[in-house]
C-alpha atoms as an extended CHARMM CRD file, in Angstrom:
* protein
*
       155  EXT
         1         1  UNK       CA            -17.2960000000      -10.2910000000       10.8430000000  PROA      1               0.0000000000
         2         2  UNK       CA            -16.3020000000       -6.7490000000        9.3040000000  PROA      2               0.0000000000
         3         3  UNK       CA            -13.7880000000       -8.2210000000        7.0020000000  PROA      3               0.0000000000
         4         4  UNK       CA            -15.6470000000       -7.6990000000        4.2950000000  PROA      4               0.0000000000
         5         5  UNK       CA            -14.6210000000       -4.0980000000        3.4740000000  PROA      5               0.0000000000
         6         6  UNK       CA            -16.3400000000       -1.8120000000        1.2740000000  PROA      6               0.0000000000
         7         7  UNK       CA            -15.8740000000       -1.2350000000       -2.5400000000  PROA      7               0.0000000000
         8         8  UNK       CA            -14.1070000000        1.4690000000       -2.0680000000  PROA      8               0.0000000000
         9         9  UNK       CA            -10.2150000000        1.5210000000       -3.6380000000  PROA      9               0.0000000000
        10        10  UNK       CA             -8.3120000000        2.5730000000       -1.0890000000  PROA      10              0.0000000000
        11        11  UNK       CA             -9.2200000000        1.1850000000        1.4260000000  PROA      11              0.0000000000
        12        12  UNK       CA             -6.4190000000       -1.6210000000        3.0770000000  PROA      12              0.0000000000
        13        13  UNK       CA             -7.7830000000       -4.1170000000        5.5440000000  PROA      13              0.0000000000
        14        14  UNK       CA             -4.8410000000       -6.0670000000        7.7680000000  PROA      14              0.0000000000
        15        15  UNK       CA             -5.3180000000       -9.3190000000        7.7250000000  PROA      15              0.0000000000
        16        16  UNK       CA             -4.7040000000       -9.4320000000       11.1820000000  PROA      16              0.0000000000
        17        17  UNK       CA             -4.8350000000       -5.9830000000       13.5390000000  PROA      17              0.0000000000
        18        18  UNK       CA             -1.4860000000       -4.3500000000       14.2300000000  PROA      18              0.0000000000
        19        19  UNK       CA             -0.7130000000       -2.7120000000       17.6620000000  PROA      19              0.0000000000
        20        20  UNK       CA              1.5370000000        0.2970000000       18.2560000000  PROA      20              0.0000000000
        21        21  UNK       CA              2.8470000000        2.1610000000       21.6440000000  PROA      21              0.0000000000
        22        22  UNK       CA              2.8080000000        5.0610000000       22.7920000000  PROA      22              0.0000000000
        23        23  UNK       CA              1.2420000000        6.9250000000       19.9530000000  PROA      23              0.0000000000
        24        24  UNK       CA              1.1070000000       10.4380000000       20.9810000000  PROA      24              0.0000000000
        25        25  UNK       CA             -0.2420000000       13.9850000000       19.3560000000  PROA      25              0.0000000000
        26        26  UNK       CA             -0.7990000000       17.4880000000       20.6910000000  PROA      26              0.0000000000
        27        27  UNK       CA             -4.5580000000       19.5210000000       20.6140000000  PROA      27              0.0000000000
        28        28  UNK       CA             -4.4670000000       23.0580000000       20.0630000000  PROA      28              0.0000000000
        29        29  UNK       CA             -3.0650000000       23.4820000000       24.0740000000  PROA      29              0.0000000000
        30        30  UNK       CA             -0.4290000000       21.5630000000       23.2300000000  PROA      30              0.0000000000
        31        31  UNK       CA             -1.7790000000       18.7050000000       25.2770000000  PROA      31              0.0000000000
        32        32  UNK       CA             -0.2870000000       15.5370000000       24.9080000000  PROA      32              0.0000000000
        33        33  UNK       CA             -3.3290000000       13.1170000000       23.6370000000  PROA      33              0.0000000000
        34        34  UNK       CA             -2.4600000000        9.3140000000       23.8860000000  PROA      34              0.0000000000
        35        35  UNK       CA             -4.3310000000        6.8700000000       21.6190000000  PROA      35              0.0000000000
        36        36  UNK       CA             -3.9880000000        4.5290000000       24.6160000000  PROA      36              0.0000000000
        37        37  UNK       CA             -6.7790000000        6.6450000000       26.6310000000  PROA      37              0.0000000000
        38        38  UNK       CA             -9.4930000000        5.6540000000       23.4570000000  PROA      38              0.0000000000
        39        39  UNK       CA             -9.4790000000        1.9750000000       23.7560000000  PROA      39              0.0000000000
        40        40  UNK       CA            -13.3360000000        1.1740000000       24.2550000000  PROA      40              0.0000000000
        41        41  UNK       CA            -13.7250000000        3.5500000000       21.2090000000  PROA      41              0.0000000000
        42        42  UNK       CA            -13.4480000000        3.0680000000       17.0860000000  PROA      42              0.0000000000
        43        43  UNK       CA            -10.7140000000        5.5590000000       16.3420000000  PROA      43              0.0000000000
        44        44  UNK       CA            -10.1190000000        7.6060000000       13.0990000000  PROA      44              0.0000000000
        45        45  UNK       CA             -6.5680000000        8.9350000000       13.1920000000  PROA      45              0.0000000000
        46        46  UNK       CA             -6.7230000000       11.5630000000        9.9950000000  PROA      46              0.0000000000
        47        47  UNK       CA             -3.6310000000       12.6940000000        8.8840000000  PROA      47              0.0000000000
        48        48  UNK       CA             -3.3460000000       15.7120000000        6.1910000000  PROA      48              0.0000000000
        49        49  UNK       CA             -1.8650000000       19.1910000000        5.6830000000  PROA      49              0.0000000000
        50        50  UNK       CA             -2.6350000000       22.2620000000        4.4960000000  PROA      50              0.0000000000
        51        51  UNK       CA             -1.5790000000       22.5390000000        1.0350000000  PROA      51              0.0000000000
        52        52  UNK       CA             -2.9540000000       19.0380000000        0.2470000000  PROA      52              0.0000000000
        53        53  UNK       CA             -5.5840000000       19.6840000000       -2.3230000000  PROA      53              0.0000000000
        54        54  UNK       CA             -7.4430000000       15.6410000000       -1.6140000000  PROA      54              0.0000000000
        55        55  UNK       CA             -7.2800000000       16.6950000000        2.6930000000  PROA      55              0.0000000000
        56        56  UNK       CA             -9.5680000000       19.7140000000        1.2850000000  PROA      56              0.0000000000
        57        57  UNK       CA            -11.7070000000       17.8520000000       -0.5630000000  PROA      57              0.0000000000
        58        58  UNK       CA            -12.4190000000       14.6820000000        2.1650000000  PROA      58              0.0000000000
        59        59  UNK       CA            -12.1640000000       17.0970000000        5.1360000000  PROA      59              0.0000000000
        60        60  UNK       CA            -16.1940000000       18.0550000000        5.1840000000  PROA      60              0.0000000000
        61        61  UNK       CA            -17.1290000000       14.7290000000        4.9840000000  PROA      61              0.0000000000
        62        62  UNK       CA            -15.0630000000       13.8770000000        7.9380000000  PROA      62              0.0000000000
        63        63  UNK       CA            -16.5430000000       16.3620000000        9.5840000000  PROA      63              0.0000000000
        64        64  UNK       CA            -20.2000000000       15.3520000000        9.4330000000  PROA      64              0.0000000000
        65        65  UNK       CA            -18.8510000000       11.5310000000       10.0770000000  PROA      65              0.0000000000
        66        66  UNK       CA            -18.2750000000       13.0570000000       13.5390000000  PROA      66              0.0000000000
        67        67  UNK       CA            -21.9730000000       13.5300000000       13.8260000000  PROA      67              0.0000000000
        68        68  UNK       CA            -23.2150000000       10.5450000000       12.2460000000  PROA      68              0.0000000000
        69        69  UNK       CA            -26.1050000000        9.2630000000       14.4940000000  PROA      69              0.0000000000
        70        70  UNK       CA            -25.2640000000        5.4830000000       13.7010000000  PROA      70              0.0000000000
        71        71  UNK       CA            -21.5520000000        6.2100000000       14.6230000000  PROA      71              0.0000000000
        72        72  UNK       CA            -22.1250000000        7.2620000000       18.6440000000  PROA      72              0.0000000000
        73        73  UNK       CA            -19.0330000000        5.4380000000       19.5280000000  PROA      73              0.0000000000
        74        74  UNK       CA            -16.0950000000        7.1680000000       17.6610000000  PROA      74              0.0000000000
        75        75  UNK       CA            -13.7400000000        9.4120000000       17.7440000000  PROA      75              0.0000000000
        76        76  UNK       CA            -11.8480000000       11.3330000000       15.2880000000  PROA      76              0.0000000000
        77        77  UNK       CA             -8.6000000000       12.6380000000       15.4040000000  PROA      77              0.0000000000
        78        78  UNK       CA             -7.7220000000       14.9440000000       12.4130000000  PROA      78              0.0000000000
        79        79  UNK       CA             -3.8540000000       15.3640000000       12.8520000000  PROA      79              0.0000000000
        80        80  UNK       CA             -1.9160000000       17.9610000000       10.6700000000  PROA      80              0.0000000000
        81        81  UNK       CA              1.7750000000       16.7880000000        9.7320000000  PROA      81              0.0000000000
        82        82  UNK       CA              2.9090000000       19.2850000000        7.5380000000  PROA      82              0.0000000000
        83        83  UNK       CA              4.8810000000       20.9940000000       10.2400000000  PROA      83              0.0000000000
        84        84  UNK       CA              2.2690000000       24.0760000000        9.9680000000  PROA      84              0.0000000000
        85        85  UNK       CA              1.9380000000       26.9420000000       12.2740000000  PROA      85              0.0000000000
        86        86  UNK       CA             -1.8190000000       26.2450000000       14.4570000000  PROA      86              0.0000000000
        87        87  UNK       CA             -3.4350000000       29.2350000000       12.7820000000  PROA      87              0.0000000000
        88        88  UNK       CA             -2.8080000000       28.1250000000        9.4040000000  PROA      88              0.0000000000
        89        89  UNK       CA             -4.7860000000       25.2510000000       10.5100000000  PROA      89              0.0000000000
        90        90  UNK       CA             -7.1800000000       27.0170000000       12.0410000000  PROA      90              0.0000000000
        91        91  UNK       CA             -7.5230000000       29.0810000000        8.8350000000  PROA      91              0.0000000000
        92        92  UNK       CA             -8.1130000000       25.7050000000        7.1600000000  PROA      92              0.0000000000
        93        93  UNK       CA            -10.9480000000       24.5270000000        9.1630000000  PROA      93              0.0000000000
        94        94  UNK       CA            -12.8550000000       27.8710000000        8.6990000000  PROA      94              0.0000000000
        95        95  UNK       CA            -12.1580000000       28.1600000000        5.0050000000  PROA      95              0.0000000000
        96        96  UNK       CA            -14.2810000000       24.8610000000        5.0420000000  PROA      96              0.0000000000
        97        97  UNK       CA            -16.5760000000       25.1660000000        7.7830000000  PROA      97              0.0000000000
        98        98  UNK       CA            -15.3080000000       22.4970000000        9.6620000000  PROA      98              0.0000000000
        99        99  UNK       CA            -17.2860000000       22.6460000000       12.8860000000  PROA      99              0.0000000000
       100       100  UNK       CA            -17.2000000000       19.2390000000       14.5690000000  PROA      100             0.0000000000
       101       101  UNK       CA            -13.8080000000       17.9740000000       14.4210000000  PROA      101             0.0000000000
       102       102  UNK       CA            -10.7750000000       19.6560000000       16.6230000000  PROA      102             0.0000000000
       103       103  UNK       CA             -7.3850000000       20.3360000000       14.9690000000  PROA      103             0.0000000000
       104       104  UNK       CA             -4.3760000000       18.0620000000       16.3600000000  PROA      104             0.0000000000
       105       105  UNK       CA             -0.7530000000       18.2790000000       15.7990000000  PROA      105             0.0000000000
       106       106  UNK       CA              1.8580000000       15.9770000000       15.1390000000  PROA      106             0.0000000000
       107       107  UNK       CA              4.7310000000       15.4570000000       17.7470000000  PROA      107             0.0000000000
       108       108  UNK       CA              8.4010000000       15.9160000000       17.0670000000  PROA      108             0.0000000000
       109       109  UNK       CA              9.0190000000       12.2650000000       16.4460000000  PROA      109             0.0000000000
       110       110  UNK       CA              6.4800000000       11.9790000000       13.8930000000  PROA      110             0.0000000000
       111       111  UNK       CA              3.6660000000        9.8610000000       13.3590000000  PROA      111             0.0000000000
       112       112  UNK       CA              4.2100000000        9.7390000000        9.6420000000  PROA      112             0.0000000000
       113       113  UNK       CA              7.0760000000        7.6580000000       10.4480000000  PROA      113             0.0000000000
       114       114  UNK       CA              6.0610000000        5.7590000000       13.1140000000  PROA      114             0.0000000000
       115       115  UNK       CA              3.0420000000        4.5830000000       10.6750000000  PROA      115             0.0000000000
       116       116  UNK       CA              4.9350000000        4.4880000000        7.6800000000  PROA      116             0.0000000000
       117       117  UNK       CA              2.8390000000        6.7600000000        5.8020000000  PROA      117             0.0000000000
       118       118  UNK       CA              3.4260000000        6.9850000000        2.2100000000  PROA      118             0.0000000000
       119       119  UNK       CA              1.1580000000       10.3300000000        1.3390000000  PROA      119             0.0000000000
       120       120  UNK       CA             -1.6500000000       12.3780000000        2.0970000000  PROA      120             0.0000000000
       121       121  UNK       CA             -4.5390000000       11.9370000000        3.2440000000  PROA      121             0.0000000000
       122       122  UNK       CA             -4.2120000000        8.7940000000        5.2750000000  PROA      122             0.0000000000
       123       123  UNK       CA             -6.8130000000        7.9960000000        7.4500000000  PROA      123             0.0000000000
       124       124  UNK       CA             -5.5100000000        4.8620000000       10.0130000000  PROA      124             0.0000000000
       125       125  UNK       CA             -9.0940000000        2.7940000000       11.7840000000  PROA      125             0.0000000000
       126       126  UNK       CA             -8.6230000000        1.8170000000       15.3120000000  PROA      126             0.0000000000
       127       127  UNK       CA            -10.6370000000       -1.2280000000       16.7910000000  PROA      127             0.0000000000
       128       128  UNK       CA            -12.1970000000       -0.4960000000       20.2540000000  PROA      128             0.0000000000
       129       129  UNK       CA             -8.7230000000       -2.9780000000       21.3830000000  PROA      129             0.0000000000
       130       130  UNK       CA             -6.5380000000        0.0510000000       20.4310000000  PROA      130             0.0000000000
       131       131  UNK       CA             -5.5920000000       -2.0270000000       16.8440000000  PROA      131             0.0000000000
       132       132  UNK       CA             -5.2330000000       -0.6470000000       13.8150000000  PROA      132             0.0000000000
       133       133  UNK       CA             -7.4480000000       -2.6560000000       11.6910000000  PROA      133             0.0000000000
       134       134  UNK       CA             -7.9910000000       -0.7570000000        8.4630000000  PROA      134             0.0000000000
       135       135  UNK       CA             -6.0380000000        2.3260000000        6.8310000000  PROA      135             0.0000000000
       136       136  UNK       CA             -7.2950000000        4.8820000000        3.8290000000  PROA      136             0.0000000000
       137       137  UNK       CA             -4.7020000000        5.5350000000        1.5460000000  PROA      137             0.0000000000
       138       138  UNK       CA             -5.9580000000        8.7620000000       -0.2420000000  PROA      138             0.0000000000
       139       139  UNK       CA             -8.8420000000       10.7580000000       -0.0840000000  PROA      139             0.0000000000
       140       140  UNK       CA            -12.4010000000        8.9580000000        0.2630000000  PROA      140             0.0000000000
       141       141  UNK       CA            -16.3840000000       10.2980000000        0.6230000000  PROA      141             0.0000000000
       142       142  UNK       CA            -16.8600000000        9.7140000000        4.6800000000  PROA      142             0.0000000000
       143       143  UNK       CA            -20.4270000000        9.9860000000        4.0150000000  PROA      143             0.0000000000
       144       144  UNK       CA            -20.3580000000        6.9350000000        1.4470000000  PROA      144             0.0000000000
       145       145  UNK       CA            -23.6150000000        4.9670000000        2.7800000000  PROA      145             0.0000000000
       146       146  UNK       CA            -21.5890000000        1.3440000000        2.3470000000  PROA      146             0.0000000000
       147       147  UNK       CA            -18.2300000000        2.9150000000        4.0280000000  PROA      147             0.0000000000
       148       148  UNK       CA            -20.5250000000        4.0410000000        6.8830000000  PROA      148             0.0000000000
       149       149  UNK       CA            -22.4270000000        0.5950000000        6.9800000000  PROA      149             0.0000000000
       150       150  UNK       CA            -19.1600000000       -1.1480000000        7.1300000000  PROA      150             0.0000000000
       151       151  UNK       CA            -17.5880000000        0.8170000000        9.8090000000  PROA      151             0.0000000000
       152       152  UNK       CA            -20.8580000000        0.7490000000       11.8750000000  PROA      152             0.0000000000
       153       153  UNK       CA            -19.3480000000       -2.9740000000       12.6400000000  PROA      153             0.0000000000
       154       154  UNK       CA            -16.4930000000       -1.6150000000       14.4000000000  PROA      154             0.0000000000
       155       155  UNK       CA            -18.2670000000        1.0970000000       16.7050000000  PROA      155             0.0000000000
């Protein structure tokens, strides 16, 4: 069905969806968020840091993706993995006028290691079964019509 990827060069589609156990991270109140609690939704984990210029470039389009009316079953978690303070992350969001997304922080064991991240930004896409079906290495325009049409198939 959705294997036909959009013509966006930095999207890698898994031949077989990958399963991860016990993926957790924190919200602004240091409450543990469990990825497994979001089965049934399309989930995007977006890994970023305040010092990352491409992260800054793509975050506004990710913010708009969150309120796209065609994607009513999407959860987006921008996770700062730069080991930066919440205040610094908050300023980053405020400076970019991010209104629809919340800030999440990596846990001590680091998701960068768990997911074998190679750089920032990286966005990992999980299907409704909670399995990674694709990842985006580097920044993209999340408002790209072709991308939105492709991702709608998983929504």
